[in-house]
N, CA, C, O and the ligand as a Tripos MOL2 file, in Angstrom:
@<TRIPOS>MOLECULE
protein
  281   279    71     0     0
PROTEIN
NO_CHARGES

@<TRIPOS>ATOM
      1 N          -4.7480   21.5130  -31.3600 N.3       1 MET1
      2 CA         -3.7770   20.5510  -30.8420 C.3       1 MET1
      3 C          -3.3350   19.6100  -31.9420 C.2       1 MET1
      4 O          -4.1160   19.2740  -32.8330 O.2       1 MET1
      5 N          -2.1000   19.1900  -31.8810 N.am      2 ALA2
      6 CA         -1.5730   18.2690  -32.8940 C.3       2 ALA2
      7 C          -2.2910   16.9290  -32.8370 C.2       2 ALA2
      8 O          -2.5660   16.3890  -31.7650 O.2       2 ALA2
      9 N          -2.5810   16.4220  -34.0030 N.am      3 GLU3
     10 CA         -3.2970   15.1380  -34.0870 C.3       3 GLU3
     11 C          -2.4350   14.1380  -34.8390 C.2       3 GLU3
     12 O          -1.6850   14.5350  -35.7310 O.2       3 GLU3
     13 N          -2.5140   12.8610  -34.5110 N.am      4 PRO4
     14 CA         -1.8010   11.8500  -35.2900 C.3       4 PRO4
     15 C          -2.3910   11.7540  -36.7000 C.2       4 PRO4
     16 O          -3.6060   11.8450  -36.8750 O.2       4 PRO4
     17 N          -1.5270   11.5690  -37.7040 N.am      5 LYS5
     18 CA         -1.9960   11.5470  -39.0920 C.3       5 LYS5
     19 C          -2.8280   10.3150  -39.3830 C.2       5 LYS5
     20 O          -3.8310   10.3880  -40.0930 O.2       5 LYS5
     21 N          -2.4150    9.1880  -38.8360 N.am      6 LYS6
     22 CA         -3.1170    7.9290  -39.1050 C.3       6 LYS6
     23 C          -3.4990    7.2660  -37.7870 C.2       6 LYS6
     24 O          -2.8550    7.4420  -36.7530 O.2       6 LYS6
     25 N          -4.5760    6.4980  -37.8780 N.am      7 LYS7
     26 CA         -4.9820    5.7230  -36.7080 C.3       7 LYS7
     27 C          -3.9780    4.5960  -36.4880 C.2       7 LYS7
     28 O          -3.5810    3.9020  -37.4240 O.2       7 LYS7
     29 N          -3.5850    4.4360  -35.2470 N.am      8 LEU8
     30 CA         -2.6540    3.3580  -34.9180 C.3       8 LEU8
     31 C          -3.4420    2.0480  -34.8650 C.2       8 LEU8
     32 O          -4.4840    1.9670  -34.2150 O.2       8 LEU8
     33 N          -2.9300    1.0190  -35.5600 N.am      9 SER9
     34 CA         -3.6460   -0.2610  -35.5790 C.3       9 SER9
     35 C          -3.5890   -0.9170  -34.2060 C.2       9 SER9
     36 O          -2.7240   -0.6080  -33.3870 O.2       9 SER9
     37 N          -4.5180   -1.8160  -33.9750 N.am     10 LYS10
     38 CA         -4.5290   -2.5680  -32.7050 C.3      10 LYS10
     39 C          -3.2210   -3.3190  -32.5230 C.2      10 LYS10
     40 O          -2.6990   -3.4240  -31.4130 O.2      10 LYS10
     41 N          -2.6920   -3.8480  -33.6440 N.am     11 THR11
     42 CA         -1.4410   -4.6050  -33.5740 C.3      11 THR11
     43 C          -0.2920   -3.7180  -33.1020 C.2      11 THR11
     44 O           0.4870   -4.1070  -32.2310 O.2      11 THR11
     45 N          -0.1950   -2.5310  -33.6810 N.am     12 ARG12
     46 CA          0.8910   -1.6180  -33.2870 C.3      12 ARG12
     47 C           0.7470   -1.2160  -31.8200 C.2      12 ARG12
     48 O           1.7250   -1.1780  -31.0750 O.2      12 ARG12
     49 N          -0.4790   -0.9210  -31.4240 N.am     13 THR13
     50 CA         -0.7400   -0.5510  -30.0300 C.3      13 THR13
     51 C          -0.3560   -1.6980  -29.1020 C.2      13 THR13
     52 O           0.3170   -1.5030  -28.0900 O.2      13 THR13
     53 N          -0.8050   -2.9120  -29.4770 N.am     14 ASN14
     54 CA         -0.5380   -4.0600  -28.6120 C.3      14 ASN14
     55 C           0.9400   -4.4340  -28.6040 C.2      14 ASN14
     56 O           1.4630   -4.8860  -27.5860 O.2      14 ASN14
     57 N           1.6160   -4.2460  -29.7460 N.am     15 LEU15
     58 CA          3.0560   -4.5300  -29.7810 C.3      15 LEU15
     59 C           3.8080   -3.5650  -28.8590 C.2      15 LEU15
     60 O           4.7500   -3.9580  -28.1710 O.2      15 LEU15
     61 N           3.3790   -2.2990  -28.8540 N.am     16 ARG16
     62 CA          4.0110   -1.3330  -27.9540 C.3      16 ARG16
     63 C           3.7390   -1.7070  -26.5000 C.2      16 ARG16
     64 O           4.6340   -1.6930  -25.6550 O.2      16 ARG16
     65 N           2.4790   -2.0410  -26.2340 N.am     17 ARG17
     66 CA          2.0980   -2.3360  -24.8430 C.3      17 ARG17
     67 C           2.6810   -3.6560  -24.3530 C.2      17 ARG17
     68 O           2.7670   -3.8890  -23.1470 O.2      17 ARG17
     69 N           3.0820   -4.5210  -25.2840 N.am     18 ALA18
     70 CA          3.6930   -5.7930  -24.8830 C.3      18 ALA18
     71 C           5.0420   -5.5680  -24.2170 C.2      18 ALA18
     72 O           5.5630   -6.4590  -23.5460 O.2      18 ALA18
     73 N           5.6130   -4.3730  -24.4010 N.am     19 GLN19
     74 CA          6.9120   -4.0640  -23.8020 C.3      19 GLN19
     75 C           6.7740   -3.5980  -22.3600 C.2      19 GLN19
     76 O           7.7550   -3.5640  -21.6170 O.2      19 GLN19
     77 N           5.5470   -3.2340  -21.9600 N.am     20 TYR20
     78 CA          5.3350   -2.7980  -20.5730 C.3      20 TYR20
     79 C           5.3670   -4.0310  -19.6850 C.2      20 TYR20
     80 O           4.5560   -4.9420  -19.8480 O.2      20 TYR20
     81 N           6.2860   -4.0580  -18.7640 N.am     21 LYS21
     82 CA          6.4200   -5.2440  -17.9080 C.3      21 LYS21
     83 C           6.3600   -4.8450  -16.4410 C.2      21 LYS21
     84 O           6.7920   -3.7600  -16.0530 O.2      21 LYS21
     85 N           5.8240   -5.7320  -15.6550 N.am     22 ALA22
     86 CA          5.7690   -5.5050  -14.2110 C.3      22 ALA22
     87 C           7.1800   -5.6310  -13.6400 C.2      22 ALA22
     88 O           7.9570   -6.4940  -14.0500 O.2      22 ALA22
     89 N           7.4880   -4.7660  -12.7000 N.am     23 THR23
     90 CA          8.8070   -4.8150  -12.0740 C.3      23 THR23
     91 C           8.6640   -5.3290  -10.6420 C.2      23 THR23
     92 O           7.6040   -5.2350  -10.0230 O.2      23 THR23
     93 N           9.7630   -5.8710  -10.1450 N.am     24 ASP24
     94 CA          9.7540   -6.3750   -8.7780 C.3      24 ASP24
     95 C           9.5420   -5.2350   -7.7950 C.2      24 ASP24
     96 O          10.0040   -4.1170   -8.0240 O.2      24 ASP24
     97 N           8.8510   -5.5150   -6.7140 N.am     25 LEU25
     98 CA          8.6470   -4.5230   -5.6720 C.3      25 LEU25
     99 C           9.9630   -4.2540   -4.9550 C.2      25 LEU25
    100 O          10.7510   -5.1650   -4.7020 O.2      25 LEU25
    101 N          10.1830   -2.9750   -4.6340 N.am     26 GLU26
    102 CA         11.3760   -2.6210   -3.8820 C.3      26 GLU26
    103 C          11.0540   -2.7760   -2.3900 C.2      26 GLU26
    104 O          10.2220   -2.0560   -1.8400 O.2      26 GLU26
    105 N          11.7210   -3.7130   -1.7680 N.am     27 VAL27
    106 CA         11.4390   -4.0100   -0.3620 C.3      27 VAL27
    107 C          12.5990   -3.5220    0.4880 C.2      27 VAL27
    108 O          13.7580   -3.8220    0.2030 O.2      27 VAL27
    109 N          12.2860   -2.7750    1.5240 N.am     28 THR28
    110 CA         13.2970   -2.3100    2.4660 C.3      28 THR28
    111 C          13.0870   -3.0290    3.8000 C.2      28 THR28
    112 O          12.1420   -3.8010    3.9580 O.2      28 THR28
    113 N          13.9680   -2.7680    4.7410 N.am     29 THR29
    114 CA         13.8080   -3.3670    6.0600 C.3      29 THR29
    115 C          13.2970   -2.3110    7.0250 C.2      29 THR29
    116 O          13.6820   -1.1430    6.9550 O.2      29 THR29
    117 N          12.4360   -2.7350    7.9130 N.am     30 CYS30
    118 CA         11.8770   -1.8230    8.9160 C.3      30 CYS30
    119 C          12.9870   -1.4060    9.8800 C.2      30 CYS30
    120 O          13.8130   -2.2240   10.2840 O.2      30 CYS30
    121 N          12.9940   -0.1270   10.2410 N.am     31 THR31
    122 CA         14.0340    0.3640   11.1530 C.3      31 THR31
    123 C          13.7800   -0.0940   12.5830 C.2      31 THR31
    124 O          14.6920   -0.0950   13.4090 O.2      31 THR31
    125 N          12.5540   -0.4800   12.8740 N.am     32 ASN32
    126 CA         12.2050   -0.8870   14.2370 C.3      32 ASN32
    127 C          12.3800   -2.3890   14.4400 C.2      32 ASN32
    128 O          13.0700   -2.8170   15.3640 O.2      32 ASN32
    129 N          11.7570   -3.1850   13.5780 N.am     33 CYS33
    130 CA         11.7770   -4.6360   13.7940 C.3      33 CYS33
    131 C          12.6780   -5.3680   12.8110 C.2      33 CYS33
    132 O          12.8270   -6.5860   12.9080 O.2      33 CYS33
    133 N          13.2900   -4.6430   11.8540 N.am     34 LYS34
    134 CA         14.2410   -5.1970   10.8820 C.3      34 LYS34
    135 C          13.6220   -6.2420    9.9490 C.2      34 LYS34
    136 O          14.3390   -6.9790    9.2730 O.2      34 LYS34
    137 N          12.3140   -6.2980    9.9190 N.am     35 LYS35
    138 CA         11.6550   -7.2290    9.0030 C.3      35 LYS35
    139 C          11.4260   -6.5310    7.6640 C.2      35 LYS35
    140 O          11.3800   -5.3020    7.6170 O.2      35 LYS35
    141 N          11.2810   -7.2910    6.5710 N.am     36 PRO36
    142 CA         11.0630   -6.6470    5.2690 C.3      36 PRO36
    143 C           9.7440   -5.8870    5.2330 C.2      36 PRO36
    144 O           8.7150   -6.3830    5.6910 O.2      36 PRO36
    145 N           9.7880   -4.6760    4.6830 N.am     37 ALA37
    146 CA          8.5930   -3.8340    4.5850 C.3      37 ALA37
    147 C           8.7010   -2.9790    3.3350 C.2      37 ALA37
    148 O           9.8000   -2.7240    2.8410 O.2      37 ALA37
    149 N           7.5670   -2.5390    2.8280 N.am     38 LEU38
    150 CA          7.5550   -1.6700    1.6520 C.3      38 LEU38
    151 C           7.9520   -0.2560    2.0580 C.2      38 LEU38
    152 O           7.5820    0.1980    3.1410 O.2      38 LEU38
    153 N           8.7030    0.4530    1.2040 N.am     39 PRO39
    154 CA          9.0700    1.8230    1.5300 C.3      39 PRO39
    155 C           7.8540    2.7460    1.5150 C.2      39 PRO39
    156 O           6.9260    2.5460    0.7320 O.2      39 PRO39
    157 N           7.8630    3.7440    2.3720 N.am     40 HIS40
    158 CA          6.7980    4.7550    2.4800 C.3      40 HIS40
    159 C           5.4680    4.1470    2.8940 C.2      40 HIS40
    160 O           4.4080    4.7150    2.6330 O.2      40 HIS40
    161 N           5.5300    2.9880    3.5430 N.am     41 VAL41
    162 CA          4.3190    2.3050    3.9950 C.3      41 VAL41
    163 C           4.5320    1.9020    5.4490 C.2      41 VAL41
    164 O           5.6350    1.5130    5.8320 O.2      41 VAL41
    165 N           3.5020    1.9900    6.2400 N.am     42 VAL42
    166 CA          3.5850    1.5850    7.6430 C.3      42 VAL42
    167 C           3.9660    0.1050    7.7060 C.2      42 VAL42
    168 O           3.4250   -0.7170    6.9660 O.2      42 VAL42
    169 N           4.8990   -0.2220    8.5950 N.am     43 CYS43
    170 CA          5.3590   -1.6080    8.7180 C.3      43 CYS43
    171 C           4.1920   -2.5050    9.1190 C.2      43 CYS43
    172 O           3.5260   -2.2380   10.1200 O.2      43 CYS43
    173 N           3.9320   -3.5740    8.3440 N.am     44 PRO44
    174 CA          2.8100   -4.4380    8.6880 C.3      44 PRO44
    175 C           3.0720   -5.3150    9.9140 C.2      44 PRO44
    176 O           2.1470   -5.8930   10.4830 O.2      44 PRO44
    177 N           4.3630   -5.4090   10.3170 N.am     45 HIS45
    178 CA          4.6900   -6.2880   11.4380 C.3      45 HIS45
    179 C           4.5610   -5.5730   12.7850 C.2      45 HIS45
    180 O           3.9970   -6.1180   13.7340 O.2      45 HIS45
    181 N           5.0980   -4.3290   12.8580 N.am     46 CYS46
    182 CA          5.1070   -3.6420   14.1470 C.3      46 CYS46
    183 C           4.3140   -2.3380   14.1290 C.2      46 CYS46
    184 O           4.1060   -1.7470   15.1880 O.2      46 CYS46
    185 N           3.8610   -1.8640   12.9570 N.am     47 GLY47
    186 CA          3.0550   -0.6440   12.9000 C.3      47 GLY47
    187 C           3.8580    0.6210   13.0890 C.2      47 GLY47
    188 O           3.3050    1.6520   13.4740 O.2      47 GLY47
    189 N           5.1650    0.5620   12.8230 N.am     48 PHE48
    190 CA          5.9960    1.7470   12.9580 C.3      48 PHE48
    191 C           6.1570    2.4180   11.6040 C.2      48 PHE48
    192 O           6.2150    1.7520   10.5710 O.2      48 PHE48
    193 N           6.2280    3.7420   11.6190 N.am     49 TYR49
    194 CA          6.5550    4.5030   10.4180 C.3      49 TYR49
    195 C           7.3980    5.6860   10.8400 C.2      49 TYR49
    196 O           7.0080    6.4440   11.7270 O.2      49 TYR49
    197 N           8.5490    5.8520   10.2130 N.am     50 ASN50
    198 CA          9.4640    6.9620   10.5010 C.3      50 ASN50
    199 C           9.8510    6.9600   11.9870 C.2      50 ASN50
    200 O           9.9530    8.0120   12.6170 O.2      50 ASN50
    201 N          10.0640    5.7550   12.5300 N.am     51 GLY51
    202 CA         10.5220    5.6400   13.9080 C.3      51 GLY51
    203 C           9.4590    5.8390   14.9600 C.2      51 GLY51
    204 O           9.7550    5.8890   16.1540 O.2      51 GLY51
    205 N           8.1960    5.9560   14.5090 N.am     52 LYS52
    206 CA          7.1190    6.1690   15.4710 C.3      52 LYS52
    207 C           6.0260    5.1320   15.2870 C.2      52 LYS52
    208 O           5.7540    4.6950   14.1690 O.2      52 LYS52
    209 N           5.4100    4.7470   16.3710 N.am     53 SER53
    210 CA          4.2780    3.8340   16.2770 C.3      53 SER53
    211 C           3.0650    4.6400   15.8460 C.2      53 SER53
    212 O           2.6580    5.5780   16.5310 O.2      53 SER53
    213 N           2.4920    4.2730   14.7100 N.am     54 VAL54
    214 CA          1.3960    5.0620   14.1540 C.3      54 VAL54
    215 C           0.0700    4.3110   14.1710 C.2      54 VAL54
    216 O          -0.9740    4.8890   13.8700 O.2      54 VAL54
    217 N           0.1030    3.0560   14.5130 N.am     55 THR55
    218 CA         -1.1560    2.3200   14.5680 C.3      55 THR55
    219 C          -1.7320    2.4550   15.9630 C.2      55 THR55
    220 O          -1.0350    2.2840   16.9620 O.2      55 THR55
    221 N          -2.9960    2.7580   16.0100 N.am     56 GLN56
    222 CA         -3.6660    2.8970   17.2930 C.3      56 GLN56
    223 C          -4.3780    1.5930   17.6190 C.2      56 GLN56
    224 O          -5.1120    1.0350   16.8040 O.2      56 GLN56
    225 N          -4.1410    1.1370   18.8180 N.am     57 SER57
    226 CA         -4.9180   -0.0160   19.2490 C.3      57 SER57
    227 C          -6.2960    0.5030   19.6220 C.2      57 SER57
    228 O          -6.4360    1.4600   20.3840 O.2      57 SER57
    229 N          -7.3040   -0.1460   19.0720 N.am     58 ALA58
    230 CA         -8.6730    0.3260   19.2900 C.3      58 ALA58
    231 C          -9.0090    0.2860   20.7680 C.2      58 ALA58
    232 O          -8.7580   -0.7210   21.4310 O.2      58 ALA58
    233 N          -9.5750    1.3710   21.2990 N.am     59 PRO59
    234 CA         -9.9310    1.3590   22.7210 C.3      59 PRO59
    235 C         -11.0110    0.3290   22.9880 C.2      59 PRO59
    236 O         -12.0110    0.2250   22.2780 O.2      59 PRO59
    237 N         -10.7620   -0.4120   24.0260 N.am     60 THR60
    238 CA        -11.6990   -1.4970   24.3250 C.3      60 THR60
    239 C         -12.9580   -0.9070   24.9430 C.2      60 THR60
    240 O         -12.9560   -0.3720   26.0520 O.2      60 THR60
    241 N         -14.0120   -1.0270   24.1880 N.am     61 LYS61
    242 CA        -15.2920   -0.5310   24.6720 C.3      61 LYS61
    243 C         -16.0550   -1.7060   25.2690 C.2      61 LYS61
    244 O         -16.4590   -2.6380   24.5720 O.2      61 LYS61
    245 N         -16.2320   -1.6300   26.5420 N.am     62 ARG62
    246 CA        -16.9550   -2.7110   27.2020 C.3      62 ARG62
    247 C         -18.2560   -2.1470   27.7600 C.2      62 ARG62
    248 O         -18.2640   -1.2870   28.6420 O.2      62 ARG62
    249 N         -19.2880   -2.6330   27.2450 N.am     63 ILE63
    250 CA        -20.6040   -2.1960   27.7340 C.3      63 ILE63
    251 C         -20.9730   -3.1070   28.9020 C.2      63 ILE63
    252 O         -21.2620   -4.2930   28.7470 O.2      63 ILE63
    253 N         -20.9470   -2.4920   30.0590 N.am     64 VAL64
    254 CA        -21.2670   -3.2730   31.2460 C.3      64 VAL64
    255 C         -22.7820   -3.2060   31.4550 C.2      64 VAL64
    256 O         -23.3330   -2.1740   31.8380 O.2      64 VAL64
    257 N         -23.4090   -4.2950   31.2000 N.am     65 LEU65
    258 CA        -24.8720   -4.3370   31.2790 C.3      65 LEU65
    259 C         -25.3600   -4.2990   32.7220 C.2      65 LEU65
    260 O         -26.4830   -3.8870   33.0130 O.2      65 LEU65
    261 N         -24.4720   -4.7470   33.6240 N.am     66 ASP66
    262 CA        -24.8980   -4.8110   35.0290 C.3      66 ASP66
    263 C         -25.1390   -3.4190   35.6150 C.2      66 ASP66
    264 O         -26.0240   -3.2330   36.4490 O.2      66 ASP66
    265 N         -24.3160   -2.4130   35.1550 N.am     67 GLN67
    266 CA        -24.4560   -1.0540   35.6940 C.3      67 GLN67
    267 C         -25.7720   -0.4100   35.2680 C.2      67 GLN67
    268 O         -26.3540    0.3800   36.0110 O.2      67 GLN67
    269 N         -26.2420   -0.7570   34.0540 N.am     68 GLU68
    270 CA        -27.4750   -0.1640   33.5600 C.3      68 GLU68
    271 C         -28.6940   -0.6720   34.3460 C.2      68 GLU68
    272 O         -29.6660    0.0530   34.5580 O.2      68 GLU68
    273 N         -28.6100   -1.9300   34.7650 N.am     69 SER69
    274 CA        -29.7590   -2.5020   35.4660 C.3      69 SER69
    275 C         -29.8630   -2.0130   36.9070 C.2      69 SER69
    276 O         -30.9360   -2.0710   37.5080 O.2      69 SER69
    277 N         -28.7210   -1.5170   37.4760 N.am     70 LYS70
    278 CA        -28.7290   -1.0920   38.8740 C.3      70 LYS70
    279 C         -29.4380    0.2390   39.0860 C.2      70 LYS70
    280 O         -29.5210    0.7210   40.2150 O.2      70 LYS70
    281 ZN          8.5240   -3.0940   11.7400 Zn       71 ZN71
@<TRIPOS>BOND
     1     1     2 1
     2     2     3 1
     3     3     4 2
     4     3     5 am
     5     5     6 1
     6     6     7 1
     7     7     8 2
     8     7     9 am
     9     9    10 1
    10    10    11 1
    11    11    12 2
    12    11    13 am
    13    13    14 1
    14    14    15 1
    15    15    16 2
    16    15    17 am
    17    17    18 1
    18    18    19 1
    19    19    20 2
    20    19    21 am
    21    21    22 1
    22    22    23 1
    23    23    24 2
    24    23    25 am
    25    25    26 1
    26    26    27 1
    27    27    28 2
    28    27    29 am
    29    29    30 1
    30    30    31 1
    31    31    32 2
    32    31    33 am
    33    33    34 1
    34    34    35 1
    35    35    36 2
    36    35    37 am
    37    37    38 1
    38    38    39 1
    39    39    40 2
    40    39    41 am
    41    41    42 1
    42    42    43 1
    43    43    44 2
    44    43    45 am
    45    45    46 1
    46    46    47 1
    47    47    48 2
    48    47    49 am
    49    49    50 1
    50    50    51 1
    51    51    52 2
    52    51    53 am
    53    53    54 1
    54    54    55 1
    55    55    56 2
    56    55    57 am
    57    57    58 1
    58    58    59 1
    59    59    60 2
    60    59    61 am
    61    61    62 1
    62    62    63 1
    63    63    64 2
    64    63    65 am
    65    65    66 1
    66    66    67 1
    67    67    68 2
    68    67    69 am
    69    69    70 1
    70    70    71 1
    71    71    72 2
    72    71    73 am
    73    73    74 1
    74    74    75 1
    75    75    76 2
    76    75    77 am
    77    77    78 1
    78    78    79 1
    79    79    80 2
    80    79    81 am
    81    81    82 1
    82    82    83 1
    83    83    84 2
    84    83    85 am
    85    85    86 1
    86    86    87 1
    87    87    88 2
    88    87    89 am
    89    89    90 1
    90    90    91 1
    91    91    92 2
    92    91    93 am
    93    93    94 1
    94    94    95 1
    95    95    96 2
    96    95    97 am
    97    97    98 1
    98    98    99 1
    99    99   100 2
   100    99   101 am
   101   101   102 1
   102   102   103 1
   103   103   104 2
   104   103   105 am
   105   105   106 1
   106   106   107 1
   107   107   108 2
   108   107   109 am
   109   109   110 1
   110   110   111 1
   111   111   112 2
   112   111   113 am
   113   113   114 1
   114   114   115 1
   115   115   116 2
   116   115   117 am
   117   117   118 1
   118   118   119 1
   119   119   120 2
   120   119   121 am
   121   121   122 1
   122   122   123 1
   123   123   124 2
   124   123   125 am
   125   125   126 1
   126   126   127 1
   127   127   128 2
   128   127   129 am
   129   129   130 1
   130   130   131 1
   131   131   132 2
   132   131   133 am
   133   133   134 1
   134   134   135 1
   135   135   136 2
   136   135   137 am
   137   137   138 1
   138   138   139 1
   139   139   140 2
   140   139   141 am
   141   141   142 1
   142   142   143 1
   143   143   144 2
   144   143   145 am
   145   145   146 1
   146   146   147 1
   147   147   148 2
   148   147   149 am
   149   149   150 1
   150   150   151 1
   151   151   152 2
   152   151   153 am
   153   153   154 1
   154   154   155 1
   155   155   156 2
   156   155   157 am
   157   157   158 1
   158   158   159 1
   159   159   160 2
   160   159   161 am
   161   161   162 1
   162   162   163 1
   163   163   164 2
   164   163   165 am
   165   165   166 1
   166   166   167 1
   167   167   168 2
   168   167   169 am
   169   169   170 1
   170   170   171 1
   171   171   172 2
   172   171   173 am
   173   173   174 1
   174   174   175 1
   175   175   176 2
   176   175   177 am
   177   177   178 1
   178   178   179 1
   179   179   180 2
   180   179   181 am
   181   181   182 1
   182   182   183 1
   183   183   184 2
   184   183   185 am
   185   185   186 1
   186   186   187 1
   187   187   188 2
   188   187   189 am
   189   189   190 1
   190   190   191 1
   191   191   192 2
   192   191   193 am
   193   193   194 1
   194   194   195 1
   195   195   196 2
   196   195   197 am
   197   197   198 1
   198   198   199 1
   199   199   200 2
   200   199   201 am
   201   201   202 1
   202   202   203 1
   203   203   204 2
   204   203   205 am
   205   205   206 1
   206   206   207 1
   207   207   208 2
   208   207   209 am
   209   209   210 1
   210   210   211 1
   211   211   212 2
   212   211   213 am
   213   213   214 1
   214   214   215 1
   215   215   216 2
   216   215   217 am
   217   217   218 1
   218   218   219 1
   219   219   220 2
   220   219   221 am
   221   221   222 1
   222   222   223 1
   223   223   224 2
   224   223   225 am
   225   225   226 1
   226   226   227 1
   227   227   228 2
   228   227   229 am
   229   229   230 1
   230   230   231 1
   231   231   232 2
   232   231   233 am
   233   233   234 1
   234   234   235 1
   235   235   236 2
   236   235   237 am
   237   237   238 1
   238   238   239 1
   239   239   240 2
   240   239   241 am
   241   241   242 1
   242   242   243 1
   243   243   244 2
   244   243   245 am
   245   245   246 1
   246   246   247 1
   247   247   248 2
   248   247   249 am
   249   249   250 1
   250   250   251 1
   251   251   252 2
   252   251   253 am
   253   253   254 1
   254   254   255 1
   255   255   256 2
   256   255   257 am
   257   257   258 1
   258   258   259 1
   259   259   260 2
   260   259   261 am
   261   261   262 1
   262   262   263 1
   263   263   264 2
   264   263   265 am
   265   265   266 1
   266   266   267 1
   267   267   268 2
   268   267   269 am
   269   269   270 1
   270   270   271 1
   271   271   272 2
   272   271   273 am
   273   273   274 1
   274   274   275 1
   275   275   276 2
   276   275   277 am
   277   277   278 1
   278   278   279 1
   279   279   280 2
@<TRIPOS>SUBSTRUCTURE
     1 MET1         2 RESIDUE 1 A MET
     2 ALA2         6 RESIDUE 1 A ALA
     3 GLU3        10 RESIDUE 1 A GLU
     4 PRO4        14 RESIDUE 1 A PRO
     5 LYS5        18 RESIDUE 1 A LYS
     6 LYS6        22 RESIDUE 1 A LYS
     7 LYS7        26 RESIDUE 1 A LYS
     8 LEU8        30 RESIDUE 1 A LEU
     9 SER9        34 RESIDUE 1 A SER
    10 LYS10       38 RESIDUE 1 A LYS
    11 THR11       42 RESIDUE 1 A THR
    12 ARG12       46 RESIDUE 1 A ARG
    13 THR13       50 RESIDUE 1 A THR
    14 ASN14       54 RESIDUE 1 A ASN
    15 LEU15       58 RESIDUE 1 A LEU
    16 ARG16       62 RESIDUE 1 A ARG
    17 ARG17       66 RESIDUE 1 A ARG
    18 ALA18       70 RESIDUE 1 A ALA
    19 GLN19       74 RESIDUE 1 A GLN
    20 TYR20       78 RESIDUE 1 A TYR
    21 LYS21       82 RESIDUE 1 A LYS
    22 ALA22       86 RESIDUE 1 A ALA
    23 THR23       90 RESIDUE 1 A THR
    24 ASP24       94 RESIDUE 1 A ASP
    25 LEU25       98 RESIDUE 1 A LEU
    26 GLU26      102 RESIDUE 1 A GLU
    27 VAL27      106 RESIDUE 1 A VAL
    28 THR28      110 RESIDUE 1 A THR
    29 THR29      114 RESIDUE 1 A THR
    30 CYS30      118 RESIDUE 1 A CYS
    31 THR31      122 RESIDUE 1 A THR
    32 ASN32      126 RESIDUE 1 A ASN
    33 CYS33      130 RESIDUE 1 A CYS
    34 LYS34      134 RESIDUE 1 A LYS
    35 LYS35      138 RESIDUE 1 A LYS
    36 PRO36      142 RESIDUE 1 A PRO
    37 ALA37      146 RESIDUE 1 A ALA
    38 LEU38      150 RESIDUE 1 A LEU
    39 PRO39      154 RESIDUE 1 A PRO
    40 HIS40      158 RESIDUE 1 A HIS
    41 VAL41      162 RESIDUE 1 A VAL
    42 VAL42      166 RESIDUE 1 A VAL
    43 CYS43      170 RESIDUE 1 A CYS
    44 PRO44      174 RESIDUE 1 A PRO
    45 HIS45      178 RESIDUE 1 A HIS
    46 CYS46      182 RESIDUE 1 A CYS
    47 GLY47      186 RESIDUE 1 A GLY
    48 PHE48      190 RESIDUE 1 A PHE
    49 TYR49      194 RESIDUE 1 A TYR
    50 ASN50      198 RESIDUE 1 A ASN
    51 GLY51      202 RESIDUE 1 A GLY
    52 LYS52      206 RESIDUE 1 A LYS
    53 SER53      210 RESIDUE 1 A SER
    54 VAL54      214 RESIDUE 1 A VAL
    55 THR55      218 RESIDUE 1 A THR
    56 GLN56      222 RESIDUE 1 A GLN
    57 SER57      226 RESIDUE 1 A SER
    58 ALA58      230 RESIDUE 1 A ALA
    59 PRO59      234 RESIDUE 1 A PRO
    60 THR60      238 RESIDUE 1 A THR
    61 LYS61      242 RESIDUE 1 A LYS
    62 ARG62      246 RESIDUE 1 A ARG
    63 ILE63      250 RESIDUE 1 A ILE
    64 VAL64      254 RESIDUE 1 A VAL
    65 LEU65      258 RESIDUE 1 A LEU
    66 ASP66      262 RESIDUE 1 A ASP
    67 GLN67      266 RESIDUE 1 A GLN
    68 GLU68      270 RESIDUE 1 A GLU
    69 SER69      274 RESIDUE 1 A SER
    70 LYS70      278 RESIDUE 1 A LYS
    71 ZN71       281 GROUP 0 **** ****
């Protein structure tokens, strides 16, 4: 495999990496609730994705202690 002829100095490496900058997040609007949401991510406000509700409300498990004692 091809190898670099010389070792790149820390300065050169850091100067190159200094050009890497964070970019703003691309925010879209939810098709269901019209609130801002990240693309390709389930809406944090209403739990819809691709027009469908994908978040499950946890089934309420109620342990009735009275039935066990009877
Ligand atoms: Zn939404």
